[in-house]
NUNUKE-842075 format. One record per residue (C-alpha): residue in one letter; x negated, y, z; residue number from 1. Coordinates in Angstrom, 2 decimals, decimal comma. Each point is the difference from the previous one (the first is absolute). Layout:
% NUNUKE-842075
+--------+---------+---------+---------+-------+
| tidren |    east |   north |      up | mimar |
+--------+---------+---------+---------+-------+
|      A |       X |       Y |       Z |   NUM |
...
+--------+---------+---------+---------+-------+
This chain:
% NUNUKE-842075
+--------+---------+---------+---------+-------+
| tidren |    east |   north |      up | mimar |
+--------+---------+---------+---------+-------+
|      M |    6,01 |  -17,02 |    7,78 |     1 |
|      S |    2,46 |   -1,14 |    2,17 |     2 |
|      T |   -0,12 |   -2,58 |    3,57 |     3 |
|      T |    2,16 |   -2,63 |   -1,82 |     4 |
|      A |   -3,03 |   -0,07 |   -2,66 |     5 |
|      Q |   -2,67 |    0,32 |    2,17 |     6 |
|      Q |    1,39 |   -2,66 |    2,56 |     7 |
|      E |   -0,15 |   -2,31 |   -2,79 |     8 |
|      L |   -3,28 |    0,15 |   -0,69 |     9 |
|      T |   -1,54 |   -1,10 |    3,44 |    10 |
|      T |   -1,06 |   -3,28 |   -1,25 |    11 |
|      Q |   -1,87 |    1,51 |   -2,99 |    12 |
|      A |   -3,96 |    0,74 |    0,44 |    13 |
|      R |   -1,20 |    3,30 |    1,81 |    14 |
|      A |   -0,49 |    2,74 |   -1,89 |    15 |
|      K |   -2,96 |    1,18 |   -0,23 |    16 |
|      S |   -1,16 |    3,88 |    0,27 |    17 |
|      G |   -0,58 |    1,26 |   -3,62 |    18 |
|      D |    2,90 |   -2,07 |   -1,89 |    19 |
|      F |    2,87 |    1,53 |   -1,90 |    20 |
|      V |    3,07 |   -0,94 |    2,71 |    21 |
|      W |    2,63 |    2,60 |   -1,52 |    22 |
|      H |    0,73 |    1,99 |   -3,14 |    23 |
|      E |    2,91 |    2,43 |    0,31 |    24 |
|      L |    2,03 |    2,58 |   -2,79 |    25 |
|      R |    0,81 |    3,65 |    1,43 |    26 |
|      T |    2,74 |    1,46 |   -2,25 |    27 |
|      T |    2,18 |    2,59 |   -0,24 |    28 |
|      D |    2,98 |   -1,93 |   -1,33 |    29 |
|      A |   -0,08 |   -3,69 |    1,84 |    30 |
|      K |    2,89 |   -1,84 |   -1,62 |    31 |
|      A |   -1,01 |    0,61 |   -3,67 |    32 |
|      A |   -3,63 |   -0,73 |    0,78 |    33 |
|      A |    1,16 |   -3,84 |    1,50 |    34 |
|      A |    1,92 |   -0,21 |   -3,38 |    35 |
|      F |   -3,30 |    0,69 |   -1,89 |    36 |
|      Y |   -2,12 |   -2,42 |    1,76 |    37 |
|      S |    2,59 |   -2,41 |    0,05 |    38 |
|      H |    0,55 |   -0,07 |   -3,37 |    39 |
|      V |   -3,76 |    0,37 |   -1,01 |    40 |
|      I |   -2,01 |   -2,01 |    2,43 |    41 |
|      G |    3,06 |   -2,40 |    0,60 |    42 |
|      W |    0,12 |    0,61 |    4,14 |    43 |
|      Q |    3,03 |   -0,87 |    2,12 |    44 |
|      T |    1,09 |    2,76 |    2,63 |    45 |
|      K |    0,94 |    0,27 |    3,39 |    46 |
|      S |   -0,07 |    2,90 |    3,32 |    47 |
|      S |   -2,14 |   -0,69 |    1,93 |    48 |
|      G |    2,11 |    0,59 |    3,13 |    49 |
|      D |   -1,75 |    3,59 |    0,12 |    50 |
|      P |   -2,41 |    0,01 |    2,13 |    51 |
|      G |   -0,87 |    3,67 |    1,88 |    52 |
|      G |    3,50 |    1,07 |   -0,79 |    53 |
|      M |   -0,21 |    0,91 |   -3,97 |    54 |
|      P |    1,16 |   -2,46 |   -3,25 |    55 |
|      Y |   -2,49 |   -2,21 |   -1,40 |    56 |
|      T |    0,37 |   -2,50 |   -2,56 |    57 |
|      L |   -2,29 |   -2,96 |   -0,41 |    58 |
|      F |   -0,89 |   -1,49 |   -3,44 |    59 |
|      S |   -0,17 |   -4,04 |   -0,16 |    60 |
|      A |   -1,80 |   -2,83 |   -2,07 |    61 |
|      G |    2,35 |   -2,52 |    1,25 |    62 |
|      D |   -0,67 |   -0,65 |    3,90 |    63 |
|      M |   -2,81 |    2,48 |    0,08 |    64 |
|      D |    0,36 |    3,29 |    0,69 |    65 |
|      V |   -2,32 |    2,47 |   -2,61 |    66 |
|      A |    0,10 |    2,83 |    0,15 |    67 |
|      G |    2,61 |    2,99 |    1,79 |    68 |
|      L |    1,93 |    3,14 |   -1,14 |    69 |
|      M |    0,50 |    3,70 |    1,81 |    70 |
|      E |    1,57 |    2,97 |   -1,24 |    71 |
|      L |   -1,51 |    2,44 |    0,43 |    72 |
|      T |    2,32 |    3,27 |    2,38 |    73 |
|      P |    0,13 |    3,74 |   -1,24 |    74 |
|      E |   -2,19 |    0,23 |    3,54 |    75 |
|      M |   -2,39 |   -2,06 |   -1,57 |    76 |
|      L |   -0,51 |    1,06 |   -3,58 |    77 |
|      R |   -0,62 |    3,42 |    2,21 |    78 |
|      G |   -2,22 |   -1,65 |    1,87 |    79 |
|      G |   -2,17 |   -0,52 |   -3,13 |    80 |
|      M |    0,99 |   -3,56 |   -0,14 |    81 |
|      K |    0,07 |   -1,61 |   -3,66 |    82 |
|      P |    1,70 |   -2,63 |   -1,94 |    83 |
|      T |   -3,03 |   -2,54 |   -0,23 |    84 |
|      W |   -0,65 |   -3,36 |    0,62 |    85 |
|      A |   -2,53 |   -0,96 |    3,63 |    86 |
|      G |   -1,72 |   -2,60 |    0,65 |    87 |
|      F |   -0,38 |   -0,93 |    3,64 |    88 |
|      V |   -3,55 |   -1,56 |    0,94 |    89 |
|      G |    0,27 |   -1,76 |    3,08 |    90 |
|      V |   -2,10 |    0,54 |    3,42 |    91 |
|      D |   -0,46 |   -1,29 |    3,17 |    92 |
|      D |    0,53 |    3,59 |    1,74 |    93 |
|      V |    1,14 |    2,43 |   -1,88 |    94 |
|      D |   -1,01 |    3,33 |    2,12 |    95 |
|      S |   -3,16 |   -0,97 |   -0,25 |    96 |
|      Y |   -0,47 |   -0,86 |   -3,83 |    97 |
|      A |    1,76 |    3,52 |   -0,45 |    98 |
|      Q |   -2,65 |    1,78 |    1,92 |    99 |
|      R |   -2,60 |   -1,44 |   -2,09 |   100 |
|      V |    1,33 |    1,07 |   -3,05 |   101 |
|      E |    0,12 |    3,45 |    1,16 |   102 |
|      Q |   -3,79 |   -0,39 |    1,40 |   103 |
|      A |   -0,56 |   -1,61 |   -3,42 |   104 |
|      G |    1,50 |    3,87 |   -1,80 |   105 |
|      G |    2,99 |   -1,61 |   -0,33 |   106 |
|      K |    3,31 |    1,63 |    1,43 |   107 |
|      L |    3,05 |   -1,09 |    1,96 |   108 |
|      H |    3,30 |    1,05 |   -1,81 |   109 |
|      F |    2,18 |   -2,27 |    2,71 |   110 |
|      P |   -1,47 |   -0,69 |    3,44 |   111 |
|      P |    0,31 |   -3,41 |    1,37 |   112 |
|      Q |    3,41 |   -0,96 |    1,15 |   113 |
|      D |    2,00 |   -2,93 |    0,74 |   114 |
|      I |    3,31 |   -0,91 |   -1,76 |   115 |
|      P |    2,10 |   -2,28 |    2,46 |   116 |
|      G |   -0,47 |   -3,53 |    0,18 |   117 |
|      I |   -1,80 |    0,08 |   -3,43 |   118 |
|      G |   -3,79 |    1,57 |    0,57 |   119 |
|      R |   -2,41 |    3,40 |    0,30 |   120 |
|      F |   -0,69 |    1,58 |   -3,42 |   121 |
|      A |   -1,88 |    2,77 |   -1,31 |   122 |
|      S |   -0,03 |    2,46 |   -3,14 |   123 |
|      V |   -3,45 |    1,11 |   -1,06 |   124 |
|      E |   -2,21 |    0,75 |   -3,33 |   125 |
|      D |   -3,17 |   -0,89 |   -0,62 |   126 |
|      P |   -2,66 |    2,73 |   -0,34 |   127 |
|      Q |    0,54 |    0,50 |   -3,63 |   128 |
|      G |    3,69 |    0,58 |    0,42 |   129 |
|      A |    1,36 |   -3,49 |   -1,10 |   130 |
|      A |    2,54 |   -1,07 |    3,38 |   131 |
|      F |    0,90 |   -2,92 |    1,29 |   132 |
|      L |    1,90 |   -1,93 |    3,41 |   133 |
|      L |   -1,54 |   -1,59 |    2,75 |   134 |
|      F |    2,02 |   -2,81 |    1,62 |   135 |
|      K |   -0,10 |   -2,37 |    3,26 |   136 |
|      G |    3,26 |   -1,90 |    0,08 |   137 |
|      S |    1,10 |   -1,12 |    3,10 |   138 |
|      L |    0,35 |   -3,58 |   -0,38 |   139 |
|      E |   -3,40 |    0,58 |   -2,33 |   140 |
|      Y |    0,77 |   -2,05 |   -3,27 |   141 |
|      A |   -0,01 |    0,68 |   -3,63 |   142 |
|      P |    2,33 |   -1,52 |   -2,44 |   143 |
|      P |   -1,51 |   -3,15 |   -1,29 |   144 |
|      R |   -1,85 |    0,47 |   -3,04 |   145 |
|      P |    1,15 |   -1,99 |   -2,80 |   146 |
|      P |   -2,42 |   -1,86 |   -2,77 |   147 |
|      A |   -1,95 |    2,77 |   -2,35 |   148 |
|      G |    2,31 |    1,24 |   -2,79 |   149 |
|      S |    3,13 |   -0,57 |    1,87 |   150 |
|      V |    3,37 |    2,14 |   -1,74 |   151 |
|      E |    1,33 |    2,62 |    2,16 |   152 |
|      T |   -2,53 |    0,33 |    2,13 |   153 |
|      V |   -2,50 |    2,50 |    0,40 |   154 |
|      G |   -2,74 |   -1,41 |   -2,07 |   155 |
|      W |   -2,24 |    3,21 |    0,62 |   156 |
|      N |   -1,43 |    3,07 |    1,33 |   157 |
|      E |   -1,88 |    2,68 |   -1,39 |   158 |
|      L |   -1,34 |    3,03 |    0,66 |   159 |
|      S |   -1,26 |    2,80 |   -2,75 |   160 |
|      A |   -2,34 |    2,31 |    2,06 |   161 |
|      N |   -2,44 |    3,59 |   -0,29 |   162 |
|      N |   -2,62 |   -2,45 |    0,31 |   163 |
|      G |   -0,04 |   -3,84 |   -0,22 |   164 |
|      D |   -3,04 |   -0,27 |    1,98 |   165 |
|      T |    0,37 |    1,91 |    2,76 |   166 |
|      A |    3,62 |   -0,97 |    0,27 |   167 |
|      W |   -1,69 |   -4,06 |    0,75 |   168 |
|      S |   -2,06 |    1,21 |    2,19 |   169 |
|      F |    2,97 |    1,55 |    1,64 |   170 |
|      Y |    2,16 |   -3,07 |   -0,12 |   171 |
|      S |   -2,57 |   -2,72 |    0,19 |   172 |
|      S |   -1,15 |    1,74 |    3,69 |   173 |
|      L |    3,26 |    0,80 |    0,99 |   174 |
|      F |    1,65 |   -3,85 |   -0,73 |   175 |
|      G |   -2,19 |   -2,36 |   -0,93 |   176 |
|      W |    0,42 |   -0,36 |   -2,89 |   177 |
|      T |   -2,22 |   -1,54 |   -2,45 |   178 |
|      E |   -1,25 |    0,52 |   -3,66 |   179 |
|      D |    1,15 |   -3,35 |   -2,12 |   180 |
|      S |   -1,18 |    0,87 |   -3,34 |   181 |
|      T |   -0,14 |    3,14 |   -2,59 |   182 |
|      M |    0,77 |    0,97 |   -3,21 |   183 |
|      D |   -1,76 |    2,84 |   -2,46 |   184 |
|      M |    2,82 |    2,28 |   -1,05 |   185 |
|      G |   -2,49 |    1,66 |   -2,55 |   186 |
|      P |    0,67 |    4,01 |    0,41 |   187 |
|      M |    2,83 |   -0,70 |    2,81 |   188 |
|      G |   -3,45 |   -1,23 |    2,11 |   189 |
|      T |    0,54 |   -3,52 |    2,20 |   190 |
|      Y |    3,01 |   -1,84 |    1,38 |   191 |
|      R |   -1,00 |   -1,34 |    3,25 |   192 |
|      I |    2,72 |   -3,33 |    1,29 |   193 |
|      F |   -0,12 |   -0,24 |    3,36 |   194 |
|      N |    1,26 |   -3,21 |    2,08 |   195 |
|      N |    0,86 |   -0,10 |    4,17 |   196 |
|      G |   -2,12 |   -3,11 |    0,49 |   197 |
|      G |    1,97 |   -1,83 |   -2,48 |   198 |
|      A |    1,60 |    0,24 |   -3,56 |   199 |
|      R |    0,44 |    3,23 |   -1,56 |   200 |
|      I |    1,95 |    2,52 |    1,16 |   201 |
|      G |   -0,47 |    2,93 |   -2,15 |   202 |
|      G |   -2,39 |    2,03 |   -1,56 |   203 |
|      M |   -1,37 |    4,22 |   -0,29 |   204 |
|      M |   -1,45 |    2,56 |   -1,93 |   205 |
|      T |   -0,86 |    3,40 |   -1,19 |   206 |
|      R |    3,54 |    1,60 |   -1,48 |   207 |
|      D |    0,03 |    1,39 |   -3,23 |   208 |
|      P |    0,73 |    3,94 |    1,31 |   209 |
|      S |    1,81 |    0,31 |   -3,40 |   210 |
|      K |    2,13 |   -2,57 |    0,71 |   211 |
|      A |    0,18 |   -0,43 |    3,82 |   212 |
|      P |   -0,06 |    4,04 |    1,77 |   213 |
|      L |   -0,19 |   -1,61 |    3,24 |   214 |
|      P |   -1,43 |   -3,42 |    1,83 |   215 |
|      F |    2,82 |   -2,64 |    0,30 |   216 |
|      W |    0,80 |   -3,91 |    0,87 |   217 |
|      L |    1,61 |   -1,36 |   -2,80 |   218 |
|      F |    1,61 |   -3,60 |    0,66 |   219 |
|      Y |    1,11 |   -2,61 |   -2,67 |   220 |
|      F |    2,94 |   -1,67 |    0,92 |   221 |
|      T |   -0,22 |   -3,60 |   -2,02 |   222 |
|      V |    2,20 |   -0,98 |   -3,05 |   223 |
|      G |    0,73 |   -3,40 |   -2,00 |   224 |
|      D |    0,03 |    1,67 |   -3,81 |   225 |
|      I |   -1,48 |    3,09 |   -0,31 |   226 |
|      D |    1,85 |    1,38 |   -2,88 |   227 |
|      A |    3,23 |   -0,93 |    1,32 |   228 |
|      A |   -0,55 |    2,01 |    3,32 |   229 |
|      T |   -0,79 |    2,71 |   -1,87 |   230 |
|      A |    2,80 |   -0,15 |   -1,97 |   231 |
|      R |    1,85 |   -0,13 |    3,10 |   232 |
|      I |   -1,77 |    3,06 |    1,32 |   233 |
|      R |    1,73 |    2,13 |   -3,04 |   234 |
|      E |    3,37 |   -1,34 |    0,64 |   235 |
|      K |   -0,23 |    1,27 |    3,48 |   236 |
|      N |   -0,98 |    3,56 |   -1,38 |   237 |
|      G |   -3,73 |   -0,66 |    1,34 |   238 |
|      Q |   -2,79 |    1,87 |   -2,02 |   239 |
|      V |   -2,71 |   -2,69 |   -1,52 |   240 |
|      L |   -3,01 |    2,15 |    0,46 |   241 |
|      M |   -2,87 |   -2,21 |   -1,60 |   242 |
|      E |    1,62 |   -3,39 |   -2,25 |   243 |
|      P |   -1,59 |   -2,99 |    1,00 |   244 |
|      Q |   -3,95 |   -0,55 |    0,24 |   245 |
|      E |   -1,26 |   -3,16 |    0,21 |   246 |
|      V |   -2,37 |    0,21 |    2,73 |   247 |
|      P |   -2,52 |   -3,89 |    1,85 |   248 |
|      G |    2,01 |   -2,61 |    1,09 |   249 |
|      P |    1,80 |    0,04 |   -3,09 |   250 |
|      M |    2,46 |    2,19 |    1,19 |   251 |
|      W |    2,26 |    3,26 |   -0,96 |   252 |
|      I |    0,30 |    3,10 |    1,55 |   253 |
|      V |    2,47 |    2,88 |   -0,18 |   254 |
|      L |    0,16 |    3,37 |    1,52 |   255 |
|      A |    3,42 |    2,04 |    0,19 |   256 |
|      T |    2,13 |    1,77 |    2,67 |   257 |
|      D |    2,65 |   -0,72 |    1,45 |   258 |
|      P |    3,59 |    2,34 |   -0,87 |   259 |
|      Q |   -0,97 |    1,44 |    3,13 |   260 |
|      G |   -3,49 |    1,25 |   -1,19 |   261 |
|      V |   -1,87 |   -2,31 |    1,77 |   262 |
|      L |   -3,05 |   -1,50 |   -1,53 |   263 |
|      F |   -0,50 |   -3,88 |    0,36 |   264 |
|      A |   -1,58 |   -3,27 |   -2,14 |   265 |
|      V |    1,29 |   -3,12 |   -1,27 |   266 |
|      V |   -2,31 |   -2,88 |   -0,67 |   267 |
|      G |    0,94 |   -3,49 |   -2,17 |   268 |
|      T |   -0,65 |   -1,99 |   -2,56 |   269 |
|      R |    1,15 |   -0,28 |   -3,96 |   270 |
|      N |    1,10 |   -2,70 |   -1,33 |   271 |
+--------+---------+---------+---------+-------+
């Protein structure tokens, strides 16, 4: 997140610990990924000014920065980093929360470190192996939250866990997330929808081992018409893993991978 983008948010409400405050794509081809998501989602792209000394691109919807994009270096890949979408959860003390993750049985991938002029972060994984990041901005503000369902925004944060119940115990204890509602998914178990004291922000469930070999966070980007978005994915050589499926709302979702193999989802309406 750029310093300029942070400074533009000083009049916005202070972020709460436990909010998803940023999403970031780590990829092997930043130029191709920027072109793909700009076409599929409708985002604009711009340079962040390269905080921390490495190229970093911002995806934006109008005047609002929505997500970031970085290209993984050969050294990062050799070190075990993989192409993925990553979610940043805002906290008031990165070091303290990193310790709490470890104490609860999670792991520290990258210790707390400052990004000059931006904030402090740590890369961690939960006790079941799903990765996420802890973040505290230098100005402690999160991007303004548009109305639910606004196109070109991150519309949902979803965890597929080894065990949804124990995953919920970990995250609710760590961040104070509140159970909003649950849905019976039959053989797939319970889908738990959660919030952070306000609007719904995501869900979690026990993964299907036949479809997801490891636990992971999946992020849904809001589009307009789901069929048009599906066509755009194919036009830019993305792979559609699941054709449009209806979910409560009524809304429709599609699971896909981008040309670099990164999993993502889109959510929209059907005309």
